[in-house]
C-alpha positions as CSV (number, residue, x, y, z in Angstrom):
1,M,3.7,-36.1,6.6
2,A,-0.1,-35.5,6.8
3,K,-1.5,-32.6,5.0
4,K,-2.4,-29.6,7.2
5,L,-5.9,-28.2,7.5
6,F,-6.1,-24.4,7.2
7,I,-9.3,-22.7,8.3
8,L,-9.8,-19.2,6.9
9,D,-11.4,-16.2,8.6
10,T,-13.5,-13.7,6.7
11,N,-10.8,-10.9,6.8
12,V,-8.3,-13.2,5.0
13,L,-10.7,-13.5,2.0
14,L,-11.3,-9.8,2.1
15,H,-7.6,-9.2,2.1
16,D,-6.9,-11.5,-0.9
17,H,-9.8,-13.2,-2.7
18,K,-7.3,-15.7,-4.3
19,C,-5.8,-16.7,-1.0
20,I,-7.3,-20.2,-1.2
21,Y,-4.7,-21.1,-3.9
22,N,-1.7,-20.2,-1.7
23,F,-1.6,-23.1,0.8
24,E,0.4,-25.5,-1.4
25,E,-0.7,-29.2,-1.0
26,N,-2.7,-28.6,2.2
27,D,-6.5,-28.5,2.5
28,V,-8.4,-25.3,3.0
29,I,-11.7,-25.1,5.0
30,I,-14.0,-22.1,4.9
31,P,-16.6,-22.0,7.7
32,I,-20.1,-21.4,6.4
33,V,-20.4,-18.4,8.8
34,V,-17.6,-16.8,6.7
35,L,-19.7,-17.0,3.6
36,E,-22.6,-15.5,5.6
37,E,-20.3,-12.6,6.6
38,L,-19.0,-12.1,3.0
39,D,-22.6,-11.6,1.9
40,R,-22.7,-8.4,4.0
41,F,-19.7,-7.0,2.1
42,K,-20.8,-7.7,-1.5
43,K,-22.6,-4.4,-2.0
44,G,-20.7,-1.2,-2.2
45,N,-17.9,0.6,-4.2
46,D,-15.0,0.1,-1.8
47,L,-12.2,-2.2,-2.6
48,I,-13.2,-4.5,0.2
49,N,-16.6,-5.0,-1.5
50,F,-14.7,-5.8,-4.7
51,Q,-12.8,-8.5,-2.9
52,A,-16.0,-10.0,-1.5
53,R,-17.6,-10.1,-5.0
54,E,-14.5,-11.6,-6.6
55,F,-14.3,-14.4,-4.0
56,A,-18.0,-15.1,-4.6
57,R,-17.2,-15.5,-8.3
58,E,-14.3,-17.9,-7.4
59,M,-16.7,-20.0,-5.4
60,D,-19.3,-20.0,-8.1
61,K,-16.7,-21.5,-10.6
62,M,-16.4,-24.5,-8.2
63,A,-20.0,-24.7,-7.0
64,G,-21.3,-28.1,-6.2
65,E,-22.3,-30.4,-3.3
66,K,-18.8,-31.9,-3.2
67,V,-17.4,-28.8,-1.5
68,F,-19.3,-29.9,1.7
69,K,-18.1,-33.6,1.9
70,E,-15.5,-34.7,-0.6
71,G,-13.9,-31.3,-1.2
72,I,-13.0,-29.6,-4.5
73,P,-9.4,-29.8,-5.9
74,L,-7.7,-26.4,-6.1
75,G,-5.3,-27.4,-8.8
76,A,-2.2,-29.4,-9.6
77,K,-0.1,-30.1,-6.5
78,K,-2.7,-28.2,-4.4
79,G,-5.0,-29.4,-1.7
80,K,-8.8,-29.4,-1.6
81,L,-11.3,-26.7,-0.7
82,F,-14.1,-27.6,1.8
83,V,-17.0,-25.6,3.3
84,A,-17.7,-26.5,6.9
85,T,-21.2,-26.2,8.2
86,G,-22.0,-24.8,11.6
87,K,-21.2,-26.7,14.7
88,P,-22.5,-26.4,18.3
89,I,-20.5,-24.2,20.7
90,P,-18.5,-26.6,22.9
91,E,-18.6,-26.3,26.7
92,V,-14.9,-25.3,26.9
93,M,-15.8,-22.2,24.8
94,K,-18.9,-21.4,26.9
95,E,-16.8,-21.2,30.0
96,S,-14.7,-18.4,28.5
97,F,-16.8,-16.7,25.8
98,S,-20.5,-16.0,26.6
99,E,-21.5,-14.3,23.3
100,N,-22.6,-16.3,20.2
101,T,-20.6,-14.2,17.7
102,A,-19.4,-15.0,14.2
103,D,-15.8,-15.3,15.5
104,H,-16.9,-17.8,18.2
105,R,-18.8,-19.9,15.6
106,I,-15.6,-20.0,13.5
107,L,-13.7,-21.1,16.6
108,A,-16.3,-23.8,17.2
109,I,-15.8,-25.2,13.7
110,T,-12.1,-25.0,14.2
111,L,-12.3,-27.1,17.4
112,H,-14.6,-29.6,15.7
113,V,-12.1,-30.0,12.8
114,K,-9.2,-30.4,15.2
115,S,-11.0,-33.2,17.2
116,T,-12.2,-34.9,14.0
117,F,-8.7,-35.1,12.4
118,P,-6.4,-35.5,15.4
119,K,-3.5,-36.7,13.3
120,R,-3.5,-33.6,11.0
121,L,-2.4,-30.1,12.1
122,T,-5.3,-27.7,12.2
123,V,-4.4,-24.0,11.8
124,L,-6.8,-21.1,12.0
125,I,-5.7,-18.3,9.6
126,T,-6.9,-14.8,10.6
127,K,-5.7,-11.3,10.5
128,D,-7.6,-10.5,13.7
129,I,-5.1,-10.5,16.6
130,N,-7.8,-11.0,19.2
131,L,-9.2,-14.0,17.5
132,R,-5.7,-15.5,17.3
133,L,-5.4,-15.0,21.0
134,K,-8.7,-16.6,21.7
135,A,-7.8,-19.6,19.5
136,K,-4.5,-20.0,21.3
137,S,-6.3,-20.0,24.7
138,L,-8.2,-23.0,23.5
139,G,-5.1,-24.8,22.4
140,V,-5.7,-24.1,18.7
141,K,-2.8,-23.1,16.5
142,A,-3.5,-19.7,14.9
143,E,-1.5,-17.6,12.5
144,D,-1.7,-14.4,10.4
145,Y,-2.0,-14.7,6.6
146,E,1.7,-14.1,5.6
147,N,1.8,-14.9,1.9
148,D,2.2,-11.3,0.9
149,K,4.1,-10.0,3.9
150,V,7.3,-8.1,3.3
151,K,10.1,-10.0,5.1
152,N,12.6,-7.2,5.2
153,I,11.3,-3.6,5.7
154,D,14.8,-2.0,6.2
155,I,14.3,0.0,3.0
156,L,11.3,1.7,4.6
157,D,13.4,2.7,7.7
158,K,16.5,4.0,6.1
159,G,17.1,7.6,5.1
160,V,19.4,8.8,2.3
161,E,22.6,6.7,1.9
162,I,25.6,8.9,2.6
163,H,29.1,7.8,1.4
164,E,31.8,9.7,3.3
165,D,35.5,10.2,2.2
166,F,34.5,9.7,-1.4
167,D,37.0,10.3,-4.2
168,S,37.0,14.1,-4.7
169,A,38.0,13.8,-8.3
170,L,34.9,11.7,-9.0
171,I,32.7,14.3,-7.2
172,E,34.2,16.9,-9.4
173,A,33.6,14.7,-12.5
174,L,29.9,14.5,-11.6
175,Y,29.8,18.3,-11.7
176,Q,31.7,18.6,-15.0
177,N,30.2,15.7,-17.0
178,Q,26.8,14.1,-17.8
179,G,27.6,11.2,-15.5
180,I,30.1,8.5,-14.5
181,P,29.7,5.0,-16.0
182,V,28.6,2.5,-13.3
183,S,31.7,0.4,-14.2
184,D,34.0,3.2,-13.1
185,F,32.1,3.8,-9.8
186,P,34.1,2.6,-6.8
187,I,31.0,1.4,-4.8
188,K,31.0,-2.2,-5.9
189,D,27.8,-3.3,-4.1
190,K,25.1,-3.8,-6.7
191,L,23.1,-0.5,-7.0
192,P,19.4,-0.9,-7.6
193,A,17.9,1.1,-10.5
194,N,17.2,4.7,-9.5
195,Q,19.0,4.4,-6.2
196,Y,19.7,7.9,-4.7
197,F,22.7,8.7,-2.4
198,V,24.9,11.5,-1.2
199,L,28.7,11.5,-1.9
200,R,30.9,13.5,0.4
201,N,34.6,14.4,0.9
202,G,35.2,17.0,3.6
203,T,33.3,20.1,2.5
204,Q,32.7,18.7,-1.0
205,S,29.4,16.9,-1.6
206,V,27.1,15.9,-4.5
207,L,23.6,14.4,-4.8
208,A,23.7,11.4,-7.1
209,Q,21.4,8.8,-8.7
210,H,21.9,5.5,-10.4
211,D,20.3,5.9,-13.9
212,A,20.0,2.2,-14.9
213,I,18.6,3.0,-18.4
214,S,21.8,4.9,-19.4
215,G,24.1,2.9,-17.1
216,L,25.4,6.1,-15.5
217,I,25.7,7.6,-12.0
218,R,24.2,11.1,-12.5
219,R,24.3,14.2,-10.5
220,V,20.9,15.2,-9.1
221,E,20.3,18.9,-9.5
222,K,18.0,20.8,-7.1
223,H,14.8,21.9,-8.9
224,G,11.5,23.3,-7.6
225,A,8.0,22.5,-8.8
226,Y,5.1,24.9,-9.0
227,G,6.3,27.2,-6.3
228,I,7.5,24.4,-4.0
229,E,11.3,24.3,-3.4
230,P,13.0,21.2,-1.9
231,R,14.3,21.8,1.6
232,N,16.6,18.8,2.0
233,A,18.3,16.0,0.0
234,E,15.3,13.6,0.4
235,Q,12.9,16.2,-1.0
236,T,15.3,16.9,-3.8
237,F,15.5,13.2,-4.7
238,S,11.7,12.9,-4.5
239,L,11.2,15.7,-7.0
240,N,13.8,14.3,-9.3
241,A,11.8,11.0,-9.4
242,L,8.5,12.8,-9.7
243,L,9.7,15.0,-12.6
244,N,11.5,12.2,-14.5
245,P,9.4,11.0,-17.4
246,D,11.2,7.7,-17.6
247,I,10.1,6.8,-14.0
248,K,6.5,5.7,-14.3
249,L,6.0,4.5,-10.7
250,V,7.1,6.2,-7.5
251,S,6.6,5.4,-3.8
252,L,7.3,8.0,-1.2
253,T,7.3,6.9,2.4
254,G,7.9,8.9,5.6
255,K,6.2,10.2,8.7
256,A,3.7,13.1,8.8
257,G,5.1,16.4,7.8
258,T,7.9,15.3,5.5
259,G,6.2,16.7,2.4
260,K,5.3,13.5,0.5
261,T,1.8,14.5,-0.8
262,L,2.8,18.2,-1.3
263,L,5.8,17.3,-3.4
264,A,3.7,14.8,-5.5
265,L,1.0,17.4,-6.1
266,A,3.5,20.2,-7.0
267,A,5.3,17.9,-9.4
268,A,2.0,16.9,-11.1
269,L,1.0,20.6,-11.5
270,Q,4.4,21.4,-12.9
271,Q,3.8,18.8,-15.6
272,H,0.1,19.4,-16.1
273,Q,0.5,20.1,-19.8
274,Q,2.0,16.6,-20.3
275,Y,-1.0,14.8,-18.9
276,N,-4.7,14.9,-19.7
277,Q,-5.7,14.7,-16.0
278,I,-4.3,14.8,-12.5
279,L,-6.0,12.5,-10.0
280,L,-5.5,12.7,-6.3
281,A,-7.1,9.8,-4.4
282,R,-7.0,8.3,-0.9
283,P,-8.8,5.3,0.7
284,I,-11.5,6.2,3.2
285,V,-10.9,4.5,6.5
286,P,-13.6,5.8,8.8
287,L,-12.5,6.5,12.4
288,A,-13.8,3.9,14.9
289,N,-14.9,1.8,12.0
290,R,-18.1,3.9,11.6
291,D,-19.6,3.5,8.2
292,L,-20.1,6.6,6.1
293,G,-23.8,6.0,6.2
294,F,-23.9,7.1,9.8
295,L,-22.7,10.6,8.9
296,P,-25.2,13.3,8.0
297,G,-25.4,15.0,4.6
298,D,-25.1,14.1,1.0
299,I,-22.2,12.2,-0.5
300,S,-20.0,15.4,-0.9
301,E,-20.5,16.3,2.8
302,K,-19.8,12.7,3.8
303,I,-16.5,12.3,2.0
304,G,-15.4,16.0,2.4
305,P,-13.6,15.5,5.8
306,Y,-11.6,12.6,4.4
307,M,-10.5,14.6,1.3
308,Q,-9.7,17.8,3.2
309,P,-6.0,17.0,3.7
310,L,-5.5,16.8,-0.1
311,F,-7.3,20.2,-0.5
312,D,-5.0,21.6,2.3
313,N,-1.9,20.6,0.2
314,L,-3.4,22.3,-2.8
315,G,-4.0,25.4,-0.6
316,V,-0.3,25.4,0.4
317,I,0.7,25.4,-3.3
318,K,-1.7,28.2,-4.2
319,S,-0.5,30.3,-1.3
320,R,2.9,30.5,-3.0
321,F,1.5,32.8,-5.7
322,K,-0.6,35.9,-5.7
323,A,-4.4,35.3,-5.9
324,T,-4.5,36.9,-9.4
325,S,-1.5,35.0,-10.7
326,K,-1.6,32.8,-13.8
327,E,-0.6,29.7,-11.7
328,V,-3.6,30.1,-9.3
329,H,-6.0,30.6,-12.3
330,T,-4.6,27.5,-13.9
331,V,-5.3,25.4,-10.8
332,D,-8.8,26.8,-10.5
333,D,-9.5,26.1,-14.1
334,M,-8.2,22.6,-13.8
335,L,-10.5,21.9,-10.9
336,K,-13.5,23.4,-12.7
337,N,-12.8,21.4,-15.9
338,E,-12.0,18.2,-13.9
339,Q,-8.5,18.1,-15.2
340,L,-7.5,18.1,-11.5
341,V,-9.7,15.7,-9.5
342,I,-9.6,15.0,-5.8
343,T,-11.7,11.9,-5.0
344,P,-12.0,8.8,-2.8
345,L,-10.1,5.9,-4.2
346,A,-13.2,3.7,-4.5
347,Y,-14.5,6.0,-7.3
348,I,-11.4,5.3,-9.4
349,R,-11.6,1.5,-9.4
350,G,-12.7,0.0,-12.7
351,R,-11.5,2.9,-14.8
352,S,-8.7,2.7,-17.4
353,L,-6.3,5.7,-16.8
354,S,-4.4,6.9,-19.8
355,D,-2.1,10.0,-19.9
356,A,-2.9,10.7,-16.2
357,F,-0.7,11.7,-13.3
358,F,-2.3,9.6,-10.5
359,I,-1.4,10.2,-6.8
360,I,-2.6,7.7,-4.3
361,D,-2.3,9.1,-0.8
362,E,-2.3,7.1,2.5
363,A,-1.4,4.0,0.5
364,Q,-0.3,2.2,3.7
365,N,-4.1,1.5,4.3
366,L,-4.3,-0.5,1.1
367,T,-3.8,-4.3,0.8
368,P,-1.2,-5.6,-1.6
369,H,-4.0,-6.9,-3.9
370,E,-5.7,-3.5,-3.9
371,V,-2.4,-1.8,-4.9
372,K,-2.0,-4.4,-7.7
373,T,-5.6,-3.7,-8.8
374,I,-4.9,0.1,-9.0
375,I,-1.6,-0.2,-10.9
376,T,-3.2,-2.5,-13.5
377,R,-5.5,0.4,-14.3
378,A,-2.5,2.4,-15.7
379,G,-2.8,3.0,-19.4
380,E,-0.2,4.5,-21.8
381,G,1.4,7.7,-20.6
382,T,0.2,7.3,-17.0
383,K,2.5,8.0,-14.0
384,M,1.5,6.6,-10.6
385,V,2.7,7.9,-7.2
386,F,2.0,6.1,-4.0
387,T,2.6,8.0,-0.7
388,G,2.1,7.0,2.9
389,D,3.5,6.4,6.4
390,V,3.9,2.7,7.2
391,Q,4.0,3.5,10.9
392,Q,0.6,5.1,10.8
393,I,-1.8,2.4,9.6
394,D,-5.5,2.9,10.3
395,S,-6.8,-0.4,8.8
396,P,-7.3,-3.0,11.7
397,Y,-6.0,-5.9,9.6
398,L,-2.8,-4.5,8.1
399,D,0.6,-3.9,9.7
400,M,4.1,-2.6,8.6
401,Q,4.8,-5.8,6.7
402,S,1.5,-6.6,5.1
403,N,0.3,-3.2,3.8
404,G,0.2,-2.5,0.1
405,L,2.7,0.4,0.2
406,A,5.5,-1.8,1.8
407,Y,4.6,-4.7,-0.6
408,L,4.8,-2.4,-3.6
409,T,8.2,-0.9,-2.6
410,D,9.7,-4.3,-1.8
411,K,8.5,-6.0,-5.0
412,M,9.3,-3.2,-7.4
413,K,12.7,-2.3,-6.1
414,G,15.3,-2.5,-8.8
415,Q,12.9,-2.0,-11.8
416,E,14.1,0.7,-14.2
417,I,10.7,2.5,-14.2
418,F,10.4,2.6,-10.4
419,A,11.9,4.8,-7.7
420,H,11.5,5.0,-4.0
421,V,12.5,7.7,-1.5
422,N,12.0,7.4,2.3
423,L,11.7,10.9,3.7
424,M,13.0,11.2,7.3
425,K,13.1,14.9,8.1
426,G,9.8,16.7,8.9
427,E,9.5,20.1,7.3
428,R,6.0,21.0,8.5
429,S,7.2,22.8,11.7
430,Y,9.5,22.2,14.7
431,L,6.4,21.5,16.8
432,A,5.1,18.8,14.4
433,E,8.6,17.2,14.1
434,L,8.9,17.1,17.9
435,A,5.5,15.6,18.4
436,S,6.2,13.0,15.7
437,D,9.4,11.9,17.4
438,L,8.4,12.1,21.1
439,L,4.7,11.4,21.4
């Protein structure tokens, strides 16, 4: 069977700068217009700029004239990498697309490759839905980059597991003892580490967790954090994971108003003496794709609106106490001394974070590679919490299956230091809950 030819769009390289190594024995072609586009992304502090620079370094390792004609081998049992120079826009394209855009020049190269190698399957790989549709209208096979897509996102849709008609004696035992050995637990399906669930028998019920480190099913007690009390089982489970020192990585998913960020921040403040610094960060995804440079003001005024939701959560916590209370003074002092820092995520990249409680908000707008880059910054004593709503993605090239939050939750499931809770019930207000469900 002939090797396939995969032609990569710019957004694929910005999504994963090492993607060229993920096409097995098939050949990879990068249109020269893609390299031109990548040049525009190399400057800047955002993670997308990091991807562009890293890919440039990958290309530099393999630099040489062979990349234009003979191709450069990508490794054992891999295909070759080619750079395709520009080609004239064919008449069939001029009939449908009048503008001479970068996307259309990529399509022109794809059509040229397809006609030059008729016996080999030519596939355009792009995360741009419109470009895929344009390619298909010209008879070109086009696909999304799916190497890091999550195949099963059920874990992100399910609420708390509830086991009805459970043995009342075991429920009573959970209240009386430290826990029940997993071997004595009647649910024989393999329980992932730190799985949370509710056990019921009539009016009896208990919140429970699989503690994989001790091999026990433990009762989860309801605890508040820095003035914030859990209002439902999901929030109780979330705080349990956030306050557990053995769990170093937490992902909290759920729609707006379920309390993800508020709980994470409250748990961080509750444990502030255990960490040198609390960091709250979120990626900046400008509305309508307008660059921050278009906005008036200095850097603080530019990023202020994007960070405001995090300050709002901090305001909710402070409102639980009197203005003169010790808790409010502690928060103000931490902000003043930069022990509590609220910042755009791009300002964190490159740092090594030790003894920090790091909350990454809106993580559904990160790519899997960006999430990996962030987690690899964790030093000794650091706890990381990723929060977000996988149904509310602002990035044009991510979806429910390819975003970093879903990827993290899927890949880390079952690890002893990881816990995930999907919050289903909104607690912001009845109006917010109704709007989230109906609009």
